N, C-alpha and C positions, 0 to 999 in steps of 0.2 A: 504493500500500500504506500509506503514511504517512497519507493522508487517511482510509482505511478504519479504521485504528487510532484516529485522532482522533475519528471519528464514534462508534465503539464506546465510547470513554471518555466522550465528551460525553453520549451517550445514557444511560449508566449513572450519570452524575452528576445526571441529572434535568433537563437543560436542554432536551431535545427536547420533553418533555411538561410541562404545567403541574402544579403541586402541587395538592393538595386545596384548595378555596377557603376552607373554614372548618374549624376544629378545636375540639373541646370543652375547650380549655385557655386559660388566661389567666394573666398574671403578677400574682400578688397581692403586696401589701406585708406582709412578716412582720417584726415588730419583735422579733428574737430576743433572748432573755434569756441573757446569758452571765455566769458568775461573775466577780467582780473578783479575779483571781489576781495574785500578785506579778509585776511587770513583769520583774524580773531572772530569776525562775524561768521565765517564758514565753520570754524571750530565749534562755536557756540550752537550753531543751527544744526550741525550734524550729531549733536549729543543725543543719545537715545535715552528713553525713560520708561522703566517698567510701569510706573504709575500712570503715565499718559497712555501707554499701550493698553493697560488693563481697562482704563476708563473708556477708551474707544471701543475695544473689543467687546467688553461686557455691555457697554451702552448699546451697540448695534444689536447684540443678541437680545437684550431686554426689549428693544423696540419691536423686533420681529416677534418675540414671545407675547408682547402686549397686544399687537395687532391680531395675532392668532387667538389669544384668549378672548378678545372682544368679539371676534367673528364667531367663535364657538359659543359664546354666551347668546348671541342673537339666534344661532342655529338651535340651541337647546331650548330656547324660550319661544320658538316658532315665529320670530319677527323676520319674515323672509325678505322684505324689502331692505331693511337695515343689514341683514346678513349678506345680501348681494352687493351692497355698497361696501361693506367691510371686506368682502372677498376681493373686490376690485382694488381697494387700497392695499390689502395684504399682499396680493400678487405684485402690485407696483413697487412695494418696498423690497420684496424678495428679488426683484429684477436688478437692484443695486448690489453687486457682489464683487467689487474691486478688492475685497479683503484677500482673495486668492492671489491677486497681483501684489498687494502690499506685503503679505507675509512671505511670498516667494523671494522678495528682496532682502529678507532678514534684517529689516531696519526698524520694525515696529517696537521691539523690546530690546533692552540692553542685555537681559539674560536670554541666551540662545534657546534654552529648553522651553521657555515660555513661548517663544516664536514658533517652535516646532509643535508645541501642544495646541496652540490656537489654530495653527494651520490644519491640524487634524480635526479639531472641533468644527471649524467652518467648512471643512471638506464633507462632514456629515450633514451640515445644514444645506449646502449647495452640492449635492452628491454627483452632479455631472462635471464639476470643476475639480480637476486633478492637479493640485499645486505642483507635484513633482514633474508631471508631463508638461505642464504649462511653462515651467522655468526652462525646459529644454529649448523651447522656441523663443521665450521672451528675452533671454540673455542676448540673442542675436538681434532682436528688435532694438535693444538699447545700443548694442555695439555698432550696428549698421543701419540706423533708423532711416527708413524709406529708400534705401539703396537696394533696388530690386535684384541685383546680382547676388546679394548676400543675405537678404531676409525677405520672407513672404508673409510675416504675421500681419503687416499692413502694407498693401501694394497701392501706390498712387502713381500717376493721377487716375482718378476714377470719378465718374459722374454719379452724384447722389443728390436727388432733389428732396424737398420736404415731404414728398409723398410717402417716403419710408416711415416717417413719424405718423402720418395720417393712417396708413395701413395698420400700424401697430395699435392705434387708437380704436380702429374699427374691429380688428381681429382680437377680440377679448379673450377667447379660448383657443389655444393652439394645440388641437388634438394631434395634428400631423407632426408637430414638433415633439410631442411626448412620445408618440409611437416610434418615431425615428430615433430618439434618444434611448428608448428602451431596447430597440433592436441593436443599436450600436453598443450598448452596455453589455448585452449578452454576447455579441460577436467578439468584443474585446477580451472576454474571458477565455474563449476557445480558439480564436484564430490568431496566429502569429502577427504581430503588429505590422511588420514590413511586408506581409503578404495580404494584408487586409485592404481590399479594394475600396473600402469606405474612407480610408485615410488618404489625405492629399499627398502629393509628392513632397511638399514642404514638411509635413508632419513626419513622413518616413525618413526624410533627410536628417532632421534634427534628432530623431530617435536613433538613427544610425551613428550620429556623431557622439551620442551620449555614452557614458561608461556603463559597464555591467551593473554597477551599484545603483546608478540613476535609473536604469531600466527596471531593475528589480523593485526599487522603491515605487516607481510609477505603477507597475503592475499590481503590487500588493496594496497600494493605496486605492486603486480601482476596486480590487476585490473586497476590501473591508467597507468602503463607502457604499458600493452597490449591494453587498451582502447585508449591511445594516438595514437598508431601506426595504429589502425583500423581507427580512425578518420582522421589521417594524410593521409592515403592511399586513403580514400574516397574523400577527398578534392582535393588531387593532381590529381587523375584520372579524377574527375569531371571537373577540370579546364584545362585539357589537359597537365598537367605536370607529367605524369606517370613516367618519368625517375627519378624524385626525390624519388620515392618509391624504385627504384633500388639502389640509392645512400645512402639513409637513413635507410630504413626498412630492406632491403635484404642484406646489405653489409657484414653480418656475414657468408654468405654461398657461397662466391666466392672469387677468387683472390689468391694471393701468401701466403696462410695460413701456408704453410710448414715451413716458417722461424720462426714463433712463436713456432711451435712444436719443431723445432731444439733447440731453447733456453729454452723453458718452461719445457721440459721433462728431463732436466738435474738436476732438484732440488733434487730428491730423488731416481730415478731409478738407480739400481746398487749399492746402498749404503746399510748399515747394518740395518735391522729391529730389533725390540725388544731391542734396545740399550738405555742406560741411558745417552748417550753423543751425543748431537746434531752434534758434529764434525764427528761422524761416520754415522749418519742417514741422514745428509744433505750434499749438495755440493754447493760450491760457484764457479762461473766461471767468466772469464773476457770477456767482450764484448765491442764494440765500443760505444762512448758517445751517439749517436742517439738511438741505440738499448736500451741502459741503460735507457734513458729518457722515451722511449715508454713503457718499461717494468717496469717502476717505481722503478728501481734500485733493483729489486728482484733477480738479479743475485748474490747478496751478501746474499744468502739464509741461510747459516749456521749462520751468524751473526744475521740475522733477527729472526731466531728461538730461538737462545740462549738469546738474549735480545730484545724481541718483542716490548718494549717501545721506541726503537730508531726509529724515523721517517725515512721513506725510503730515503729522500734526505740527511740524515746524515750517511748512512751506509758506504759509501766509506771512509769518513773521520774517522769513528769509526774503520773500519778495519785497516787503516793506522796507527792510534794511538795505536792500540793493536795487531799489526801484529804478535807479538811473541806467541800469544795464538792460532793462526789459521794455518791450512794448507795453502800452497800457492794456490791461486785460479787457477783452471785449464782453459785451452783454451777449446773451444767447441769441437775441435778434440780430445783432451785428455779425456774430459768427455764422449764422445760417444764411444771412444775406451774402456773405463772402463765399460760402459753400455753393449757394445757388448760382452766383455769378461765374464761378469756376466751372460748375457742372454744365451750365448752358453753353459756355465756350467750347467745352469738350464735345458736347452733343452736336454743336454746329459744325465742328471740324469733322466729326464722324459721319455726318449726313452729307457733307460736301463732296 
């Protein structure tokens, strides 16, 4: 039995089958231009804090738990209209999940085991987000931001109109998305990653570049996250608490997810690809304090890319202390106007 488990793990790590022989990517040299900020300011702003990390992590978990509890209350008391509204808000809150991004950077906590612990916790909350596999790709996104020869996590230029937000607003329940995620989750357990036709060439490339230890971590992370929710669903349904599955396991596929798209897609779309200056390839925007908290302050995206060692909860202060080096952050309206202008230019070129 032990040998059988070992073979399954080995096969899914990709050792039984060879990787693709060639990939359309190469590591280019990018001489990044970074502003000459005061060293004392940088030292102060890169200081990590367990207290701030705990406040943010537990705070986000508390908000998600509170929205779930309120929704369950309306369900249990038969207040169906309020329940529908609460589900809409609950799903919209769950759509904000940059904690996988933040914790993969290992900058949220000063104590490393706390960072690893909360990465596991949030992996259970957002079970389709595998922090170990995410980092395989994301480190290249930071190293070669928008240089398409070397990273494909974000590929620009691309046309993106405001219709993507409107479609999210109309498409309240994403049944297709759930069924696709479920199919992929099962497939990832049994089919070797590099032979998995559901994975993009980029995903297979970064997986091939990873170490055996990183692949093992990614596979085991997927097993325990997916396995937890399978077990949770079985117990909840067997005990007559099926609505908990809706609140916990299925929350990624319904609700007001459009607002996350409105905020999240401002990071790079409409900016300049193949640039050696993050101030040209990234965009920072201003949002309200609650949105900033749920988004883990990633609206300060230019500053984050330029100085990735600055913890998310210090980015606003860092911007304020070094504001002479940055563009004025845009409003969401200004950002989407710039995105629309760029997209229409691309569409005009494509149709000519």
